[in-house]
DRENKOL-334852 format. One record per residue (C-alpha): residue in one letter; y, x, z. Coordinates in steps of 0.5 Angstrom, whole numbers, plus 500, padded with zeros to 3 digits. Layout:
+-----+-----+-----+-----+
! res !   Y !   X !   Z !
+-----+-----+-----+-----+
!   A !   Y !   X !   Z !
...
+-----+-----+-----+-----+
END
This chain:
+-----+-----+-----+-----+
! res !   Y !   X !   Z !
+-----+-----+-----+-----+
!   X ! 478 ! 413 ! 451 !
!   X ! 478 ! 412 ! 458 !
!   X ! 483 ! 415 ! 463 !
!   X ! 477 ! 419 ! 466 !
!   X ! 475 ! 421 ! 459 !
!   X ! 482 ! 424 ! 457 !
!   X ! 483 ! 428 ! 464 !
!   X ! 476 ! 431 ! 462 !
!   X ! 478 ! 433 ! 455 !
!   X ! 485 ! 435 ! 458 !
!   X ! 482 ! 440 ! 463 !
!   X ! 477 ! 443 ! 458 !
!   X ! 482 ! 444 ! 453 !
!   X ! 486 ! 447 ! 459 !
!   X ! 481 ! 452 ! 460 !
!   X ! 480 ! 455 ! 453 !
!   X ! 484 ! 461 ! 454 !
!   X ! 481 ! 462 ! 461 !
!   X ! 474 ! 461 ! 459 !
!   X ! 475 ! 466 ! 454 !
!   X ! 478 ! 471 ! 459 !
!   X ! 472 ! 470 ! 464 !
!   X ! 466 ! 471 ! 458 !
!   X ! 463 ! 469 ! 452 !
!   X ! 458 ! 465 ! 456 !
!   X ! 463 ! 461 ! 459 !
!   X ! 467 ! 460 ! 453 !
!   X ! 461 ! 458 ! 449 !
!   X ! 459 ! 453 ! 455 !
!   X ! 467 ! 450 ! 455 !
!   X ! 467 ! 450 ! 447 !
!   X ! 460 ! 446 ! 446 !
!   X ! 462 ! 441 ! 452 !
!   X ! 468 ! 439 ! 448 !
!   X ! 465 ! 439 ! 442 !
!   X ! 459 ! 434 ! 445 !
!   X ! 464 ! 430 ! 448 !
!   X ! 468 ! 429 ! 442 !
!   X ! 461 ! 428 ! 438 !
!   X ! 460 ! 422 ! 443 !
!   X ! 466 ! 419 ! 441 !
!   X ! 465 ! 421 ! 433 !
!   X ! 458 ! 417 ! 433 !
!   X ! 460 ! 411 ! 438 !
!   X ! 467 ! 409 ! 434 !
!   X ! 464 ! 411 ! 427 !
!   X ! 469 ! 416 ! 426 !
!   X ! 465 ! 418 ! 420 !
!   X ! 467 ! 412 ! 416 !
!   X ! 473 ! 415 ! 414 !
!   X ! 473 ! 423 ! 416 !
!   X ! 468 ! 424 ! 411 !
!   X ! 473 ! 422 ! 406 !
!   X ! 478 ! 427 ! 408 !
!   X ! 479 ! 433 ! 404 !
!   X ! 479 ! 438 ! 410 !
!   X ! 473 ! 435 ! 413 !
!   X ! 469 ! 436 ! 407 !
!   X ! 471 ! 443 ! 406 !
!   X ! 469 ! 445 ! 413 !
!   X ! 462 ! 441 ! 411 !
!   X ! 461 ! 445 ! 405 !
!   X ! 462 ! 451 ! 409 !
!   X ! 457 ! 449 ! 414 !
!   X ! 452 ! 448 ! 408 !
!   X ! 453 ! 455 ! 405 !
!   X ! 452 ! 458 ! 412 !
!   X ! 445 ! 454 ! 413 !
!   X ! 444 ! 457 ! 406 !
!   X ! 446 ! 464 ! 408 !
!   X ! 441 ! 463 ! 414 !
!   X ! 435 ! 462 ! 409 !
!   X ! 436 ! 468 ! 405 !
!   X ! 438 ! 473 ! 410 !
!   X ! 433 ! 479 ! 411 !
!   X ! 432 ! 476 ! 418 !
!   X ! 433 ! 469 ! 419 !
!   X ! 432 ! 470 ! 427 !
!   X ! 438 ! 474 ! 427 !
!   X ! 442 ! 469 ! 423 !
!   X ! 440 ! 462 ! 425 !
!   X ! 444 ! 461 ! 432 !
!   X ! 450 ! 464 ! 429 !
!   X ! 450 ! 460 ! 422 !
!   X ! 447 ! 453 ! 425 !
!   X ! 451 ! 454 ! 431 !
!   X ! 457 ! 454 ! 427 !
!   X ! 457 ! 446 ! 427 !
!   X ! 460 ! 447 ! 434 !
!   X ! 467 ! 450 ! 431 !
!   X ! 467 ! 444 ! 426 !
!   X ! 466 ! 439 ! 432 !
!   X ! 471 ! 443 ! 436 !
!   X ! 476 ! 443 ! 430 !
!   X ! 476 ! 435 ! 430 !
!   X ! 476 ! 434 ! 437 !
!   X ! 483 ! 438 ! 438 !
!   X ! 486 ! 434 ! 432 !
!   X ! 483 ! 428 ! 436 !
!   X ! 486 ! 430 ! 442 !
!   X ! 493 ! 431 ! 440 !
!   X ! 493 ! 425 ! 436 !
!   X ! 490 ! 420 ! 441 !
!   X ! 493 ! 423 ! 448 !
!   X ! 500 ! 426 ! 448 !
!   X ! 498 ! 433 ! 451 !
!   X ! 502 ! 438 ! 447 !
!   X ! 507 ! 440 ! 452 !
!   X ! 503 ! 440 ! 458 !
!   X ! 497 ! 444 ! 454 !
!   X ! 502 ! 449 ! 451 !
!   X ! 506 ! 450 ! 458 !
!   X ! 499 ! 452 ! 462 !
!   X ! 497 ! 456 ! 456 !
!   X ! 504 ! 460 ! 457 !
!   X ! 503 ! 461 ! 464 !
!   X ! 496 ! 464 ! 463 !
!   X ! 498 ! 468 ! 457 !
!   X ! 504 ! 471 ! 462 !
!   X ! 499 ! 472 ! 467 !
!   X ! 495 ! 476 ! 462 !
!   X ! 501 ! 480 ! 460 !
!   X ! 503 ! 482 ! 467 !
!   X ! 496 ! 484 ! 468 !
!   X ! 496 ! 489 ! 462 !
!   X ! 503 ! 492 ! 464 !
!   X ! 500 ! 493 ! 471 !
!   X ! 494 ! 496 ! 469 !
!   X ! 498 ! 501 ! 464 !
!   X ! 502 ! 503 ! 470 !
!   X ! 497 ! 504 ! 475 !
!   X ! 491 ! 505 ! 472 !
!   X ! 487 ! 499 ! 474 !
!   X ! 489 ! 492 ! 473 !
!   X ! 490 ! 487 ! 479 !
!   X ! 482 ! 486 ! 481 !
!   X ! 481 ! 494 ! 480 !
!   X ! 478 ! 494 ! 473 !
!   X ! 481 ! 500 ! 470 !
!   X ! 481 ! 503 ! 463 !
!   X ! 481 ! 510 ! 466 !
!   X ! 475 ! 509 ! 470 !
!   X ! 471 ! 504 ! 474 !
!   X ! 468 ! 506 ! 481 !
!   X ! 470 ! 513 ! 479 !
!   X ! 466 ! 513 ! 473 !
!   X ! 470 ! 515 ! 466 !
!   X ! 470 ! 509 ! 461 !
!   X ! 468 ! 511 ! 454 !
!   X ! 474 ! 507 ! 451 !
!   X ! 479 ! 512 ! 455 !
!   X ! 485 ! 509 ! 457 !
!   X ! 485 ! 503 ! 453 !
!   X ! 487 ! 497 ! 457 !
!   X ! 481 ! 492 ! 459 !
!   X ! 485 ! 488 ! 464 !
!   X ! 481 ! 482 ! 465 !
!   X ! 475 ! 483 ! 460 !
!   X ! 473 ! 489 ! 465 !
!   X ! 469 ! 493 ! 461 !
!   X ! 471 ! 491 ! 454 !
!   X ! 478 ! 494 ! 450 !
!   X ! 479 ! 487 ! 447 !
!   X ! 486 ! 486 ! 451 !
!   X ! 490 ! 487 ! 444 !
!   X ! 486 ! 482 ! 440 !
!   X ! 486 ! 477 ! 446 !
!   X ! 494 ! 477 ! 446 !
!   X ! 494 ! 477 ! 438 !
!   X ! 490 ! 470 ! 439 !
!   X ! 495 ! 467 ! 443 !
!   X ! 502 ! 471 ! 442 !
!   X ! 504 ! 467 ! 436 !
!   X ! 502 ! 460 ! 438 !
!   X ! 506 ! 462 ! 445 !
!   X ! 512 ! 464 ! 441 !
!   X ! 512 ! 458 ! 437 !
!   X ! 512 ! 454 ! 443 !
!   X ! 518 ! 458 ! 446 !
!   X ! 522 ! 457 ! 440 !
!   X ! 521 ! 449 ! 441 !
!   X ! 524 ! 450 ! 448 !
!   X ! 529 ! 455 ! 446 !
!   X ! 532 ! 453 ! 440 !
!   X ! 539 ! 451 ! 440 !
!   X ! 540 ! 453 ! 447 !
!   X ! 545 ! 458 ! 450 !
!   X ! 543 ! 465 ! 449 !
!   X ! 536 ! 462 ! 446 !
!   X ! 536 ! 467 ! 441 !
!   X ! 537 ! 473 ! 446 !
!   X ! 531 ! 470 ! 450 !
!   X ! 527 ! 469 ! 444 !
!   X ! 528 ! 477 ! 442 !
!   X ! 527 ! 479 ! 449 !
!   X ! 520 ! 475 ! 449 !
!   X ! 518 ! 478 ! 442 !
!   X ! 519 ! 485 ! 445 !
!   X ! 515 ! 484 ! 452 !
!   X ! 510 ! 481 ! 448 !
!   X ! 509 ! 486 ! 442 !
!   X ! 510 ! 492 ! 447 !
!   X ! 504 ! 489 ! 451 !
!   X ! 500 ! 489 ! 445 !
!   X ! 502 ! 496 ! 443 !
!   X ! 501 ! 499 ! 450 !
!   X ! 493 ! 497 ! 450 !
!   X ! 492 ! 503 ! 445 !
!   X ! 489 ! 498 ! 440 !
!   X ! 492 ! 501 ! 433 !
!   X ! 489 ! 495 ! 429 !
!   X ! 491 ! 490 ! 433 !
!   X ! 498 ! 493 ! 434 !
!   X ! 499 ! 493 ! 426 !
!   X ! 497 ! 486 ! 426 !
!   X ! 502 ! 484 ! 431 !
!   X ! 507 ! 488 ! 428 !
!   X ! 506 ! 485 ! 421 !
!   X ! 506 ! 478 ! 424 !
!   X ! 512 ! 479 ! 428 !
!   X ! 516 ! 481 ! 422 !
!   X ! 513 ! 475 ! 418 !
!   X ! 515 ! 470 ! 424 !
!   X ! 522 ! 473 ! 424 !
!   X ! 522 ! 472 ! 416 !
!   X ! 519 ! 465 ! 416 !
!   X ! 523 ! 461 ! 422 !
!   X ! 530 ! 458 ! 421 !
!   X ! 533 ! 460 ! 428 !
!   X ! 536 ! 467 ! 426 !
!   X ! 541 ! 467 ! 420 !
!   X ! 540 ! 472 ! 415 !
!   X ! 544 ! 478 ! 418 !
!   X ! 541 ! 477 ! 424 !
!   X ! 534 ! 477 ! 421 !
!   X ! 536 ! 484 ! 418 !
!   X ! 538 ! 487 ! 424 !
!   X ! 532 ! 485 ! 428 !
!   X ! 528 ! 488 ! 422 !
!   X ! 531 ! 494 ! 423 !
!   X ! 532 ! 494 ! 431 !
!   X ! 525 ! 493 ! 432 !
!   X ! 521 ! 499 ! 429 !
!   X ! 526 ! 503 ! 433 !
!   X ! 525 ! 500 ! 439 !
!   X ! 517 ! 501 ! 438 !
!   X ! 518 ! 508 ! 436 !
!   X ! 522 ! 509 ! 443 !
!   X ! 516 ! 506 ! 447 !
!   X ! 511 ! 510 ! 444 !
!   X ! 515 ! 517 ! 444 !
!   X ! 516 ! 516 ! 452 !
!   X ! 509 ! 515 ! 453 !
!   X ! 504 ! 521 ! 453 !
!   X ! 498 ! 517 ! 452 !
!   X ! 501 ! 512 ! 447 !
!   X ! 504 ! 518 ! 443 !
!   X ! 497 ! 521 ! 443 !
!   X ! 494 ! 515 ! 441 !
!   X ! 498 ! 513 ! 435 !
!   X ! 501 ! 519 ! 433 !
!   X ! 497 ! 525 ! 435 !
!   X ! 490 ! 523 ! 434 !
!   X ! 491 ! 521 ! 427 !
!   X ! 496 ! 526 ! 424 !
!   X ! 495 ! 532 ! 428 !
!   X ! 487 ! 532 ! 426 !
!   X ! 490 ! 531 ! 418 !
!   X ! 495 ! 537 ! 419 !
!   X ! 489 ! 541 ! 422 !
!   X ! 484 ! 539 ! 417 !
!   X ! 486 ! 543 ! 411 !
!   X ! 480 ! 541 ! 407 !
!   X ! 482 ! 534 ! 408 !
!   X ! 475 ! 533 ! 411 !
!   X ! 478 ! 528 ! 416 !
!   X ! 478 ! 522 ! 412 !
!   X ! 470 ! 524 ! 410 !
!   X ! 468 ! 524 ! 417 !
!   X ! 473 ! 519 ! 420 !
!   X ! 468 ! 513 ! 423 !
!   X ! 472 ! 508 ! 420 !
!   X ! 471 ! 511 ! 413 !
!   X ! 464 ! 512 ! 414 !
!   X ! 463 ! 505 ! 416 !
!   X ! 467 ! 502 ! 410 !
!   X ! 462 ! 506 ! 406 !
!   X ! 456 ! 504 ! 409 !
!   X ! 458 ! 497 ! 408 !
!   X ! 460 ! 498 ! 401 !
!   X ! 453 ! 501 ! 400 !
!   X ! 450 ! 495 ! 403 !
!   X ! 454 ! 491 ! 398 !
!   X ! 451 ! 495 ! 392 !
!   X ! 444 ! 494 ! 394 !
!   X ! 445 ! 487 ! 395 !
!   X ! 451 ! 485 ! 391 !
!   X ! 450 ! 477 ! 390 !
!   X ! 448 ! 474 ! 396 !
!   X ! 448 ! 480 ! 401 !
!   X ! 443 ! 481 ! 407 !
!   X ! 445 ! 475 ! 411 !
!   X ! 450 ! 473 ! 417 !
!   X ! 449 ! 478 ! 423 !
!   X ! 444 ! 482 ! 419 !
!   X ! 448 ! 488 ! 417 !
!   X ! 445 ! 492 ! 423 !
!   X ! 438 ! 490 ! 421 !
!   X ! 439 ! 493 ! 414 !
!   X ! 442 ! 499 ! 416 !
!   X ! 438 ! 501 ! 423 !
!   X ! 431 ! 498 ! 422 !
!   X ! 429 ! 503 ! 417 !
!   X ! 430 ! 510 ! 417 !
!   X ! 428 ! 512 ! 410 !
!   X ! 433 ! 507 ! 408 !
!   X ! 438 ! 509 ! 412 !
!   X ! 438 ! 516 ! 410 !
!   X ! 437 ! 514 ! 402 !
!   X ! 443 ! 510 ! 402 !
!   X ! 448 ! 514 ! 407 !
!   X ! 448 ! 508 ! 412 !
!   X ! 452 ! 508 ! 418 !
!   X ! 447 ! 504 ! 424 !
!   X ! 452 ! 500 ! 428 !
!   X ! 453 ! 492 ! 429 !
!   X ! 458 ! 491 ! 423 !
!   X ! 462 ! 495 ! 418 !
!   X ! 468 ! 493 ! 423 !
!   X ! 472 ! 491 ! 417 !
!   X ! 473 ! 483 ! 415 !
!   X ! 472 ! 485 ! 407 !
!   X ! 466 ! 490 ! 408 !
!   X ! 463 ! 485 ! 413 !
!   X ! 463 ! 479 ! 408 !
!   X ! 461 ! 483 ! 402 !
!   X ! 455 ! 486 ! 406 !
!   X ! 453 ! 480 ! 409 !
!   X ! 455 ! 475 ! 404 !
!   X ! 455 ! 479 ! 397 !
!   X ! 460 ! 477 ! 392 !
!   X ! 458 ! 470 ! 391 !
!   X ! 459 ! 468 ! 399 !
!   X ! 465 ! 473 ! 399 !
!   X ! 468 ! 469 ! 394 !
!   X ! 466 ! 462 ! 397 !
!   X ! 468 ! 464 ! 404 !
!   X ! 475 ! 467 ! 402 !
!   X ! 476 ! 461 ! 398 !
!   X ! 475 ! 456 ! 404 !
!   X ! 479 ! 460 ! 409 !
!   X ! 485 ! 461 ! 404 !
!   X ! 484 ! 453 ! 402 !
!   X ! 484 ! 451 ! 409 !
!   X ! 490 ! 456 ! 411 !
!   X ! 495 ! 455 ! 405 !
!   X ! 494 ! 447 ! 403 !
!   X ! 499 ! 445 ! 408 !
!   X ! 504 ! 451 ! 408 !
!   X ! 510 ! 448 ! 404 !
!   X ! 510 ! 442 ! 409 !
!   X ! 509 ! 447 ! 415 !
!   X ! 515 ! 451 ! 412 !
!   X ! 519 ! 445 ! 411 !
!   X ! 518 ! 442 ! 417 !
!   X ! 519 ! 448 ! 421 !
!   X ! 514 ! 447 ! 426 !
!   X ! 514 ! 453 ! 430 !
!   X ! 507 ! 452 ! 433 !
!   X ! 504 ! 451 ! 426 !
!   X ! 508 ! 457 ! 423 !
!   X ! 505 ! 461 ! 429 !
!   X ! 498 ! 459 ! 428 !
!   X ! 499 ! 460 ! 421 !
!   X ! 501 ! 467 ! 422 !
!   X ! 495 ! 469 ! 426 !
!   X ! 490 ! 466 ! 421 !
!   X ! 493 ! 471 ! 416 !
!   X ! 493 ! 477 ! 420 !
!   X ! 486 ! 476 ! 420 !
!   X ! 485 ! 478 ! 413 !
!   X ! 490 ! 484 ! 412 !
!   X ! 486 ! 489 ! 408 !
!   X ! 483 ! 496 ! 410 !
!   X ! 485 ! 495 ! 418 !
!   X ! 479 ! 495 ! 422 !
!   X ! 477 ! 489 ! 426 !
!   X ! 471 ! 486 ! 430 !
!   X ! 466 ! 482 ! 427 !
!   X ! 469 ! 475 ! 424 !
!   X ! 463 ! 471 ! 426 !
!   X ! 462 ! 473 ! 433 !
!   X ! 464 ! 468 ! 439 !
!   X ! 470 ! 472 ! 441 !
!   X ! 473 ! 472 ! 434 !
!   X ! 471 ! 466 ! 431 !
!   X ! 473 ! 462 ! 437 !
!   X ! 480 ! 465 ! 437 !
!   X ! 480 ! 463 ! 429 !
!   X ! 478 ! 456 ! 430 !
!   X ! 483 ! 455 ! 436 !
!   X ! 489 ! 457 ! 431 !
!   X ! 486 ! 453 ! 425 !
!   X ! 485 ! 447 ! 430 !
!   X ! 493 ! 448 ! 432 !
!   X ! 495 ! 449 ! 425 !
!   X ! 493 ! 442 ! 423 !
!   X ! 493 ! 438 ! 430 !
!   X ! 500 ! 439 ! 432 !
!   X ! 504 ! 436 ! 426 !
!   X ! 503 ! 428 ! 424 !
!   X ! 503 ! 430 ! 417 !
!   X ! 497 ! 435 ! 417 !
!   X ! 493 ! 432 ! 423 !
!   X ! 487 ! 429 ! 420 !
!   X ! 487 ! 423 ! 424 !
!   X ! 494 ! 421 ! 422 !
!   X ! 491 ! 417 ! 416 !
!   X ! 495 ! 410 ! 415 !
!   X ! 489 ! 406 ! 413 !
!   X ! 485 ! 408 ! 419 !
!   X ! 491 ! 409 ! 424 !
!   X ! 490 ! 402 ! 428 !
!   X ! 483 ! 402 ! 428 !
!   X ! 483 ! 409 ! 432 !
!   X ! 489 ! 407 ! 437 !
!   X ! 484 ! 402 ! 439 !
!   X ! 479 ! 407 ! 442 !
+-----+-----+-----+-----+
END
């Protein structure tokens, strides 16, 4: 790589979280640019000679071949083709991140800048919660005097989408891992880190996104259990204190108290016949997703085709008790309805294999960045909790980014640290 190429790669990687904040089109352009730049090096320096032998790359290629097949069996190929065939950019992005962290010593600079961006976003979330609008005047309560359908949920820089909590979850564990590397063995390091946990988690909590709050809580508990910076007594203390502090935050805010307690338990209590569960929108979505799966049990309806199955035919809609929407809002029902039993087993095997294959090395080395990325990836597969469409640009971008970091930041897991090829690569 030339110095100019290094700078371009560095700037594009630096821009990843910002591009996600700006919007899906900008994020797509940025990620495709990184992927295409790496593709040039991949072909020019014949990386395929050794990458094809790597088990991780083989698993990713197998995933891509499956998605191509899924396109062919979809109810509407037009709906699936861009999402499935376009997945190749994420494989190239994964390779690019691994290559960049191998060939260019940029990890400290990248994570420092990402932390700054993350902290600005956190500040904006708090600013909006206390003032009703973010620093640009975009508000969860109203925009230009017009009430928003998502009510008081935080939108921050996303302007009209209440996905601030999902964005925070996408980076919170990586940033905490980075901070751990800095604070370990420092005076008051444990205290500063615990304060960071409280500030970061509270920012998810105040967005009003219940599912992402539960994922963040699960992830933080797992993080506390896995890292070695706290002794056993301190870990137990933190696990007791953290829920207490969370409840104090909730009960001291009318909005949060209503969002996390009132909207759920008051309706259940008032509904003596327990029809609340039958009328709950997520229960309807889950039932609808399962109905689509029952009608297409082996191979599903195809990626991004849940909406075609549930919305395009009124007779089928009434007959099968479908709920017309874009996706079932839960990862397992999404997989089952759009990929069937065979596809779901394949997808879960592939993703779990990628996530868990280096777990012992990650835990033993106490690579906090890897532990953080691992936790985010696991949180995506928590059962029952609502979620966005897994293969949507926003969600899959955060997933692949964390998967890339999981491999890239450790010499023993980075796919380019292959002994027999190391000298050849370093000459590039």
